[in-house]
N, C-alpha and C positions, 0 to 999 in steps of 0.2 A: 707770799703773793708777789707778783711782778706786774709790770705795766708794758704797754705797747707804745711805739712811736708811730704817729700817723701824720699824713699830710693835711694841709689846710682843707683841701677838697674832701678828704675822708672825714675830717672833723665836721665840715658843713653838712655832709650827708647824715652823720650821727646826730647832730643837733636837730635836723629836720625830723629824725626818728625819735626824738625825745630825750637825748642825752643832756646832761648838765655841763655847762662850760664854766670853769673856775679860772679867773684871771688873777694872777698873783703879783702883778705889777703894782707900783705905788699908787696912792690915791690920785695924785696930780696927773700921772700918765693915763690912768684909767679915765679920769674926767675929760682929758683932752681927746680921747677916742678909744672906743672898745667895740667888740663884736656884739651885735644885737643879742640880747638875752644873757650875756655873760654876767657872772656874779663875782665881784671883787672880794677876794679872801686874803687877809693879812693876819699878822700876829694878833691884832686887836679884836678880830671877830672869828678866829679859827675855832675856838671852843664852841661857839654858838653854831657855826656851820656844821661841825661834826655832830653836834647834838640833834640837829634838825634834818640832816641829809639822809637819803635812803642809800645804804651801802650796796644794795642790790641793783641800783640803777647805774647805767653807764656814766662815767665821770671823765671829762676832758680837762686837761690842765694847760694853761697858756701863760707865757711870760713875755719878755721883750723879744728874745731871739731863739728860744727853744732849748736853752741850756738849763736854767734854774728850774724850769718846769719838769725836767726829768727827775730831779731830786724830790720835788714836791709830789710828783706822781708816785714815786716809790714810797714816800711817806703815807699818802692816802691808801695805797695798796696795803701797807703794814697796819693801817687802822681798820682793815676789814672790808674795804671797798673791793667788790668782785671784778669789776671791769673798769680799768683805769688806763688812760692814754695821754701821752704828752704830745702836744701839737708842734711838729717840727717847724722851725722858722719863726715860731712865736707870733706875736702881733705884727711885727715888722714884715714877716713873710706873708701873713694873711692879707695885710692891706695892699701888698703888691699884686696879689692875685684875685682877691675876692672882695665883695662889698662888706662894709662894716658901718656902724653908727658912730658918729662923733659925739662927744660928751654933750 
């Protein structure tokens, strides 16, 4: 399996249609600001997320600038998620273009 790279605007549209957004930034950065509805996933809760997530539902992955999320998106695809996308520009790109929720 592989993943797509999408813009913040495309991600916002997919979120509105029911996709899940995973934010892989550290807890402090996530608490300081994140996209409304995002789920923070890190090493400490990855197994729990994988156990509960629906692999057939669209999954979007976000990091700081859109680089680490590509590796994470590839990982989720390898775990059986059918529709995975990395958000280009990450949270920094998103907040320059679109609304978000601060911690």
